[in-house]
C-alpha positions as CSV (number, residue, x, y, z in Angstrom):
1,M,-29.3,-44.9,3.3
2,N,-31.8,-43.9,5.9
3,R,-29.1,-43.9,8.6
4,L,-26.9,-41.7,6.4
5,A,-29.7,-39.3,5.9
6,V,-30.3,-39.1,9.6
7,V,-26.6,-38.5,10.3
8,L,-26.4,-35.8,7.7
9,A,-29.5,-34.1,9.0
10,L,-28.1,-34.2,12.6
11,C,-24.8,-32.6,11.4
12,L,-26.7,-29.9,9.5
13,S,-28.8,-29.2,12.6
14,L,-25.7,-29.0,14.8
15,W,-23.9,-26.7,12.3
16,R,-27.0,-24.4,12.1
17,G,-27.2,-24.3,15.9
18,A,-23.5,-23.3,16.2
19,A,-23.8,-20.7,13.6
20,A,-26.9,-19.3,15.2
21,A,-25.1,-19.2,18.6
22,A,-22.1,-17.2,17.3
23,P,-22.5,-13.4,17.0
24,P,-22.4,-11.9,13.5
25,P,-19.0,-11.0,12.2
26,P,-17.8,-7.4,12.8
27,A,-18.3,-4.8,10.2
28,V,-14.8,-4.0,9.1
29,V,-13.6,-1.2,6.8
30,A,-10.1,-0.9,5.2
31,S,-8.9,2.4,3.9
32,I,-6.8,1.6,0.8
33,F,-6.3,-1.4,-1.4
34,P,-3.1,-2.8,0.2
35,V,-4.6,-2.6,3.7
36,H,-7.8,-4.3,2.4
37,A,-5.8,-7.1,0.9
38,L,-4.1,-8.0,4.2
39,V,-7.4,-7.6,6.2
40,A,-9.2,-9.8,3.7
41,A,-6.6,-12.5,4.1
42,V,-6.9,-12.5,7.9
43,M,-10.7,-12.5,7.6
44,K,-10.8,-15.3,5.1
45,G,-13.8,-17.6,5.7
46,V,-15.4,-15.0,8.1
47,A,-16.5,-12.0,6.0
48,E,-15.3,-9.5,3.4
49,P,-14.1,-6.2,4.7
50,A,-15.3,-3.0,2.9
51,L,-12.8,-1.0,0.9
52,L,-13.1,2.8,0.9
53,L,-10.7,3.9,-1.8
54,K,-11.5,1.9,-4.9
55,G,-9.9,1.8,-8.3
56,G,-6.5,2.9,-7.2
57,G,-7.4,6.4,-6.3
58,S,-4.7,8.4,-4.5
59,P,-5.0,8.6,-0.7
60,H,-3.4,12.0,-0.9
61,T,-6.2,13.6,-2.8
62,A,-9.3,11.4,-2.3
63,T,-12.7,12.5,-1.0
64,L,-15.3,10.3,0.7
65,R,-18.4,9.5,-1.2
66,P,-21.7,9.3,0.7
67,S,-21.7,5.5,0.6
68,D,-18.2,5.5,2.1
69,A,-19.2,7.8,4.9
70,A,-22.2,5.5,5.6
71,A,-19.9,2.4,5.7
72,L,-17.6,4.2,8.1
73,Q,-20.5,5.1,10.5
74,E,-21.5,1.4,10.6
75,A,-18.0,0.1,11.1
76,D,-16.9,-1.8,14.2
77,V,-13.2,-1.7,13.1
78,V,-11.4,0.6,10.6
79,F,-7.9,-0.3,9.5
80,W,-5.8,2.4,7.9
81,I,-2.1,3.3,7.6
82,G,-2.4,6.6,9.5
83,P,-3.1,10.3,9.2
84,E,0.1,11.1,7.2
85,M,-1.1,8.7,4.4
86,E,-4.9,8.8,4.2
87,T,-5.3,12.5,4.8
88,F,-8.9,12.2,3.5
89,L,-9.8,10.1,6.6
90,T,-8.5,12.2,9.4
91,R,-11.7,14.3,9.9
92,P,-14.3,11.6,9.2
93,L,-12.6,9.2,11.7
94,R,-13.1,11.8,14.4
95,T,-16.9,11.5,14.0
96,L,-17.2,7.8,14.4
97,P,-19.4,6.3,17.1
98,A,-17.6,5.5,20.4
99,R,-17.9,1.8,19.8
100,A,-15.8,1.9,16.6
101,R,-12.2,0.9,16.8
102,T,-9.7,2.7,14.5
103,V,-6.4,0.9,14.0
104,P,-3.5,2.9,12.4
105,L,-1.2,0.1,11.1
106,V,1.8,2.4,11.0
107,D,1.8,2.0,14.8
108,A,1.7,-1.8,14.7
109,P,4.5,-3.5,16.8
110,G,7.3,-4.6,14.5
111,V,6.7,-2.2,11.7
112,T,10.0,-0.7,10.4
113,L,9.9,2.9,9.5
114,L,12.1,4.7,6.9
115,P,12.7,8.4,6.6
116,S,10.9,10.6,4.1
117,R,12.8,11.8,1.1
118,T,12.5,14.9,-1.1
119,S,12.1,14.9,-4.8
120,G,15.0,15.4,-7.2
121,A,18.2,13.5,-7.7
122,W,19.4,11.2,-4.9
123,N,22.9,10.4,-6.2
124,G,22.2,6.7,-6.0
125,Q,21.5,6.8,-2.2
126,A,18.2,5.1,-1.8
127,A,17.9,5.9,1.9
128,G,19.4,9.4,1.9
129,A,17.6,12.6,2.6
130,L,17.9,15.7,0.4
131,P,17.6,19.4,1.2
132,D,14.2,21.0,0.8
133,H,13.2,22.6,-2.4
134,D,14.3,26.1,-3.1
135,A,12.0,29.1,-3.4
136,D,11.7,28.7,-7.2
137,D,10.3,25.2,-6.7
138,H,7.8,26.3,-4.1
139,D,6.5,29.0,-6.4
140,D,5.6,26.2,-8.9
141,H,3.3,24.7,-6.3
142,E,0.8,27.5,-6.4
143,G,-2.6,26.2,-7.3
144,H,-2.0,22.7,-5.8
145,D,-3.1,21.3,-2.5
146,D,-0.2,21.1,-0.2
147,H,0.3,17.7,1.5
148,E,2.8,17.9,4.3
149,H,4.9,14.8,4.7
150,G,6.1,13.8,8.1
151,E,9.4,12.4,9.3
152,H,8.7,8.9,8.0
153,D,7.6,7.4,4.7
154,M,4.1,6.0,5.0
155,H,4.2,3.4,2.2
156,I,5.0,0.7,4.7
157,W,3.1,-2.1,3.0
158,L,5.8,-2.4,0.3
159,D,8.0,-4.3,2.7
160,P,6.8,-7.9,3.2
161,G,8.4,-7.7,6.7
162,N,6.1,-4.8,7.5
163,A,3.2,-6.7,6.0
164,M,3.8,-9.5,8.5
165,A,3.7,-7.0,11.4
166,M,0.6,-5.5,10.0
167,T,-1.0,-8.9,9.7
168,D,-0.3,-9.6,13.4
169,A,-1.9,-6.3,14.4
170,I,-5.0,-7.0,12.2
171,A,-5.4,-10.5,13.8
172,V,-5.0,-9.2,17.3
173,N,-7.5,-6.4,16.9
174,L,-10.1,-8.6,15.1
175,A,-9.8,-11.2,17.9
176,Q,-10.4,-8.5,20.5
177,V,-13.5,-7.3,18.8
178,D,-14.7,-10.8,17.8
179,P,-13.3,-13.3,20.3
180,A,-15.7,-16.0,19.1
181,R,-13.6,-16.2,15.9
182,A,-10.1,-15.5,17.4
183,A,-8.9,-19.0,16.4
184,V,-9.8,-18.4,12.8
185,Y,-8.0,-15.0,12.7
186,A,-4.9,-16.5,14.3
187,A,-4.9,-19.5,11.9
188,N,-5.3,-17.2,8.9
189,A,-2.5,-14.9,10.1
190,A,-0.2,-17.8,10.6
191,D,-0.9,-19.0,7.0
192,L,-0.4,-15.5,5.7
193,H,3.0,-15.3,7.5
194,Q,4.2,-18.4,5.7
195,R,3.0,-17.1,2.4
196,L,4.7,-13.7,2.9
197,E,8.0,-15.3,3.8
198,A,7.8,-17.3,0.6
199,L,6.9,-14.2,-1.4
200,D,9.8,-12.3,0.1
201,A,12.3,-14.9,-1.0
202,E,10.7,-15.1,-4.5
203,L,10.9,-11.3,-5.0
204,R,14.5,-11.2,-3.8
205,T,15.5,-13.8,-6.3
206,S,13.5,-12.1,-9.1
207,L,15.0,-8.7,-8.6
208,A,18.6,-9.6,-7.9
209,P,19.7,-9.5,-11.6
210,V,18.6,-5.9,-12.0
211,A,19.3,-4.5,-8.5
212,D,22.3,-2.4,-9.6
213,R,20.5,-0.6,-12.5
214,P,19.5,3.0,-11.8
215,Y,16.0,4.3,-12.5
216,I,13.7,7.3,-11.8
217,V,10.3,7.2,-10.2
218,F,7.5,9.7,-10.6
219,H,6.3,9.6,-7.0
220,D,8.6,8.6,-4.1
221,A,6.4,5.7,-3.0
222,Y,8.9,2.8,-3.1
223,H,11.5,3.4,-0.4
224,Y,10.5,0.3,1.5
225,F,10.5,-1.9,-1.5
226,E,13.9,-0.5,-2.6
227,A,15.5,-0.9,0.8
228,R,14.2,-4.5,1.1
229,Y,15.6,-5.7,-2.2
230,G,18.7,-3.5,-2.5
231,L,17.5,-1.6,-5.6
232,R,19.2,1.6,-7.0
233,P,16.7,4.5,-7.5
234,A,18.3,7.6,-8.7
235,G,15.6,10.1,-7.9
236,A,11.9,11.0,-7.9
237,I,10.1,13.6,-9.9
238,T,7.9,14.5,-7.0
239,I,7.7,13.6,-3.3
240,S,3.9,13.7,-3.4
241,P,1.7,13.5,-6.5
242,D,-0.4,16.5,-5.4
243,R,2.6,18.8,-5.6
244,A,3.8,19.8,-9.0
245,P,7.6,19.7,-9.4
246,G,9.4,22.9,-10.2
247,A,11.8,23.6,-13.1
248,R,14.8,23.0,-10.8
249,T,13.6,19.6,-9.8
250,L,13.0,18.6,-13.5
251,A,16.4,19.8,-14.4
252,E,17.9,17.7,-11.6
253,I,16.1,14.6,-12.8
254,R,17.3,15.0,-16.4
255,N,20.9,15.6,-15.1
256,A,20.6,12.5,-12.9
257,I,19.5,10.4,-15.9
258,S,22.7,11.5,-17.7
259,A,25.0,11.2,-14.7
260,T,23.8,7.8,-13.4
261,G,22.9,6.1,-16.7
262,A,19.3,5.6,-15.5
263,V,17.6,3.2,-17.9
264,C,13.9,3.7,-16.9
265,I,11.4,6.3,-15.7
266,F,8.4,4.8,-14.0
267,R,5.1,6.6,-14.0
268,E,1.9,5.6,-12.1
269,P,-1.5,4.9,-13.6
270,Q,-3.3,7.2,-11.1
271,F,-1.6,10.3,-12.4
272,E,-1.3,12.4,-15.5
273,P,1.7,11.1,-17.5
274,Q,2.6,14.5,-19.1
275,I,5.3,15.4,-16.6
276,V,7.0,12.0,-17.1
277,S,6.9,12.5,-20.8
278,T,8.4,15.9,-20.5
279,V,11.3,14.6,-18.4
280,A,11.9,11.6,-20.8
281,A,11.8,13.7,-24.0
282,G,15.1,13.3,-25.8
283,M,16.6,11.2,-23.1
284,P,17.9,7.6,-23.5
285,V,15.4,6.1,-21.1
286,R,12.4,3.8,-21.3
287,V,9.1,4.7,-19.7
288,A,7.1,2.1,-17.9
289,V,4.3,1.9,-15.4
290,I,4.5,0.7,-11.8
291,D,1.6,0.8,-9.3
292,P,2.0,0.8,-5.5
293,L,-1.8,0.6,-4.9
294,G,-3.0,-2.2,-7.2
295,T,-5.2,-0.1,-9.4
296,D,-6.6,-3.0,-11.5
297,V,-5.9,-5.9,-9.1
298,A,-9.0,-7.9,-8.0
299,P,-9.6,-7.5,-4.2
300,G,-9.4,-10.5,-2.0
301,P,-7.2,-12.7,0.2
302,D,-4.6,-13.1,-2.6
303,A,-4.5,-9.5,-3.7
304,Y,-1.4,-8.4,-1.8
305,F,0.6,-11.1,-3.5
306,T,-0.6,-10.1,-7.0
307,L,0.2,-6.4,-6.2
308,M,3.8,-7.2,-5.1
309,R,4.5,-9.6,-7.9
310,R,3.2,-7.1,-10.5
311,L,5.4,-4.3,-9.0
312,A,8.5,-6.5,-9.1
313,R,7.7,-7.7,-12.7
314,S,7.2,-4.2,-14.0
315,L,10.5,-3.1,-12.5
316,R,12.4,-6.1,-13.7
317,D,11.0,-6.1,-17.2
318,C,11.9,-2.4,-17.8
319,L,15.3,-2.5,-16.2
320,D,16.2,-5.7,-18.0
321,G,14.8,-4.6,-21.3
């Protein structure tokens, strides 16, 4: 028994010595929940990254709280999608200390980009682009902040293939900042790859029975998910939730419901449901909720999988109802 105690004490001493020799883990900040989920999985067993945008707030309209600004100033690494998504971060990131590394994951090698779309009816063409709004629709935007969308859709995390590419970029950047734990980041990234491949196959099987059923979304946030799994969106009420749709767009959506036989309209928990209710009034459609940001998902290494499974289940349940 005494020998065992000596061995355990020696092991504990060696572990403490190794821990003391290693530098502290980097201070890491993630912009939005899906980014945080992937970063947390790569950092599993090392530290928990900080999350700026909590509670499913919209990256289109968010503002930094003082505590968020303080976390940014202390960060060694900041992971975000990029300036066309987290518009609230573009200015604060310019003021970070020179030592801080900012990583726009939209630029990660291997990320596939899809074009932006406009709101209105899409005639069943999930990847198609539409003409810009007419003057009447632009008049309806008065009083709203104007968020200019670029050439590409920025909701890249909704494709598990992109999530794999983002994972690689996260692991590489963490290893460069924290080489003492490079092996941990690499192992976590490899494990995450395997889990993402399994998730991709699971979602494909789950969604296949409803892939041909048309539907309408409130906010055009699902292009990557739709393209990955061959879904059939018929249109979006708005391209960006901070832009109120005009009367012409609402009429197009109601016509699209009739013309395509759309069975569901999906709203989002972050935004006022009144517009969706107006569109659905008197129409033979069901209204359900889908969430691309994981509003009520607990953060952590498994959060991305929860977010994606809930999104798929919400779509399937309404379309199959």
